[in-house]
C-alpha positions as a printed Julia matrix, in Angstrom:
247×3 Matrix{Float64}:
  19.09  62.4   48.7
  22.0   62.85  46.3
  21.06  66.0   44.11
  21.79  63.93  40.96
  19.59  61.12  41.89
  16.72  63.83  42.92
  17.04  65.42  39.26
  16.81  61.77  38.03
  13.71  60.69  40.33
  12.03  64.05  39.86
  12.46  64.06  35.98
  11.32  60.36  35.9
   8.01  61.63  37.64
   7.52  64.5   35.3
   7.59  62.29  32.48
   5.56  59.39  33.79
   2.67  61.88  34.72
   2.97  64.18  31.89
   3.18  61.58  29.26
   0.89  59.46  30.95
  -1.7   61.88  30.71
  -1.02  62.14  27.07
  -1.25  58.38  26.78
  -4.53  58.56  28.72
  -5.88  60.81  26.26
  -4.45  59.5   22.84
  -4.52  55.77  23.16
  -7.43  53.77  22.2
  -9.8   52.21  25.09
  -8.39  54.09  27.74
 -10.74  55.81  30.43
  -9.48  59.5   29.35
  -9.53  58.73  25.56
 -10.32  61.54  23.5
 -10.83  64.05  26.5
  -8.89  66.73  24.84
  -6.01  69.37  24.77
  -7.1   70.93  28.29
  -6.9   67.69  29.9
  -3.2   67.28  28.4
  -2.15  70.74  29.53
  -3.37  70.61  33.18
  -2.03  67.12  33.46
   1.47  68.47  32.33
   1.36  71.14  34.94
   0.5   68.87  37.74
   3.29  66.44  36.56
   5.7   69.42  36.62
   4.65  70.34  40.36
   4.57  66.6   41.35
   8.15  66.06  40.03
   9.55  69.68  41.37
   8.13  69.2   44.9
   9.85  65.78  45.06
  13.17  67.0   43.8
  13.18  70.47  45.16
  14.67  69.86  48.79
  17.75  67.89  47.38
  18.65  69.51  43.86
  16.42  72.75  43.33
  14.52  70.66  41.05
  15.51  71.79  37.66
  14.3   68.78  35.7
  15.03  70.54  32.62
  18.5   71.09  30.83
  17.46  74.52  29.58
  16.8   75.41  33.27
  20.12  74.2   34.25
  22.11  75.73  31.4
  20.14  79.11  31.97
  20.98  79.32  35.59
  24.63  78.63  34.87
  24.57  81.19  32.16
  23.92  83.86  34.69
  26.05  82.8   37.52
  23.32  81.13  39.53
  24.44  77.52  39.23
  27.81  76.08  38.99
  28.88  74.9   35.61
  30.76  72.13  37.06
  27.36  70.28  38.0
  25.73  70.99  34.57
  26.78  67.86  32.69
  26.05  65.82  36.08
  22.25  67.46  36.31
  21.87  67.12  32.64
  22.86  63.44  32.39
  20.57  62.63  35.44
  17.59  64.46  33.68
  18.03  62.5   30.64
  18.15  59.27  32.49
  15.11  60.01  34.53
  13.19  60.99  31.25
  14.04  57.7   29.6
  13.03  55.93  32.9
   9.52  57.87  33.1
   8.96  57.09  29.45
   9.51  53.18  30.08
   7.05  53.89  32.96
   4.28  54.9   30.63
   5.06  52.32  28.23
   4.3   49.46  30.97
   1.51  51.31  32.63
  -0.37  51.24  29.06
   0.82  48.04  28.05
  -2.41  46.42  26.7
  -3.36  49.89  24.51
  -0.43  50.17  22.2
  -1.26  47.38  19.97
  -5.03  48.52  20.12
  -3.95  51.94  18.83
  -3.33  51.65  15.0
  -1.88  55.1   14.44
   1.99  55.33  14.82
   2.21  59.0   15.14
  -0.4   58.94  18.31
   1.88  56.52  19.88
   5.05  58.61  19.22
   2.97  61.57  20.89
   2.81  59.77  24.29
   6.67  59.89  24.27
   7.86  63.17  22.62
   6.68  66.09  20.57
   5.68  66.87  16.92
   4.79  70.33  14.94
   1.14  70.82  13.96
   2.69  72.37  10.89
   6.13  71.26  10.13
   7.94  74.16   9.48
  11.48  74.14  10.95
  12.47  77.67  11.12
   8.7   78.43  12.74
   8.76  75.21  14.91
  12.25  76.29  16.41
  10.81  79.9   16.93
   7.59  78.36  19.07
   9.78  76.33  20.97
  12.32  79.46  21.52
   9.48  81.59  22.79
   7.88  79.28  24.83
  11.08  78.23  26.68
  11.94  82.02  26.81
   8.55  82.79  28.69
   8.98  79.61  31.02
  12.36  80.63  32.28
  11.94  84.38  32.26
   8.89  83.55  34.67
  10.47  81.02  36.66
  13.45  83.63  37.48
  10.95  86.45  38.17
   8.48  84.38  40.55
  10.65  83.7   43.47
  12.46  86.87  43.38
  12.75  88.95  46.49
  10.0   91.23  45.34
   7.55  88.47  44.81
   8.05  85.76  47.2
  10.0   87.05  50.33
   6.83  88.02  52.61
   8.72  87.75  55.88
  11.52  85.71  57.61
  11.65  82.12  59.07
   8.36  80.33  58.07
   7.19  82.79  55.93
  10.06  82.55  53.46
   9.77  78.83  53.57
   6.15  79.04  52.76
   6.98  81.49  50.05
   9.31  78.66  48.5
   6.94  76.14  48.8
   4.25  78.16  46.95
   6.83  79.23  44.39
   6.75  75.65  42.89
   2.74  75.78  42.65
   3.14  79.01  40.69
   6.04  77.51  38.43
   3.42  74.79  37.64
   0.91  77.82  36.76
   3.44  79.0   34.46
   3.76  75.75  32.45
  -0.14  75.57  32.26
  -0.16  78.99  30.9
   2.56  78.31  28.3
   0.89  75.2   27.28
  -2.5   76.79  26.73
  -1.46  80.09  25.12
   1.79  78.86  23.15
   1.52  74.89  23.0
  -0.49  74.41  20.03
   2.17  74.84  17.7
   4.88  72.04  18.68
   3.37  70.52  21.66
   5.48  72.9   23.89
   8.42  70.55  24.88
  10.16  73.56  26.3
  12.63  70.82  27.79
  15.19  68.97  26.01
  15.18  65.93  28.26
  11.37  65.83  28.19
  11.82  65.26  24.53
  14.78  63.38  23.68
  14.78  60.96  26.48
  11.12  59.41  25.88
  11.99  59.79  22.04
  15.22  57.34  22.7
  12.75  55.26  24.68
  10.32  55.14  21.72
  12.93  54.16  19.25
  14.4   51.1   21.61
  10.86  49.67  23.27
   9.02  46.83  21.4
   5.96  48.99  20.93
   3.94  47.19  18.26
   3.12  49.35  14.89
   5.08  52.23  16.25
   6.3   53.75  13.14
   9.29  56.06  12.89
  10.71  58.02  16.03
  11.01  61.15  13.82
  14.84  61.85  14.35
  14.59  64.64  11.8
  12.71  66.83  14.12
  14.38  65.68  17.2
  16.93  68.56  16.92
  14.56  71.34  17.42
  13.02  70.46  20.99
  16.47  70.17  21.95
  18.23  73.1   20.56
  15.46  75.79  20.76
  14.61  75.48  24.47
  18.44  75.66  25.51
  18.67  78.78  23.38
  15.27  80.3   24.39
  16.24  79.47  28.1
  19.65  81.02  28.05
  18.36  84.32  26.24
  15.75  84.62  28.87
  18.3   84.41  31.61
  20.42  87.02  30.03
  17.38  89.06  29.27
  16.06  89.01  32.83
  19.66  89.48  34.48
  19.88  92.78  31.85
  16.47  94.19  32.84
  17.14  93.51  36.64
  20.33  95.7   36.5
  18.66  98.62  34.65
């Protein structure tokens, strides 16, 4: 599979399953209605795992522009491929969001609250304070990227040669899903932990374009934070990891 196609497919699966669990919890008359934050965080971790396993053999499974930029910033990914990866991730995110809309088609009109419908697509702060919201997304993405770089390092993951190394790489994706779960449970309550520009922007675009009854505003005034903060936090984490590795 072409790596750009893999990034698009993996991100689409990530969004379909991640935002799908939000829709299941939030929308009226679903089987999972009001099942709570824990279900959402576990669901998002599983969504990351499915998307990553689907794309990893072909693209490395970035599925996140913050990851792509972070790896490029420390020389672990070619800058020439960054635009294609980011475009593929954004396209996949839109596709995944449209699939969520179709999967829950009868429930949009049954749900009266516009912000709840938006939550099935993109994030919003619990308390709207831009500087604090930016910092929360920065810190969450910093933890994500720093841990993602640390988990597959030779000190953690290389436990032998041949099949041992393959098994370690396979298990590494599972550990990344646990990292996402940890970030969601501990740091996600402030902004909904976008920690991924494509995860927030692509579905927000879909929300703006889709004929969702009573959907309300797409909250474009907030949209820059879950795009800019993860990019800044991710690059800062990569630079910090490289600096500490060389000490």
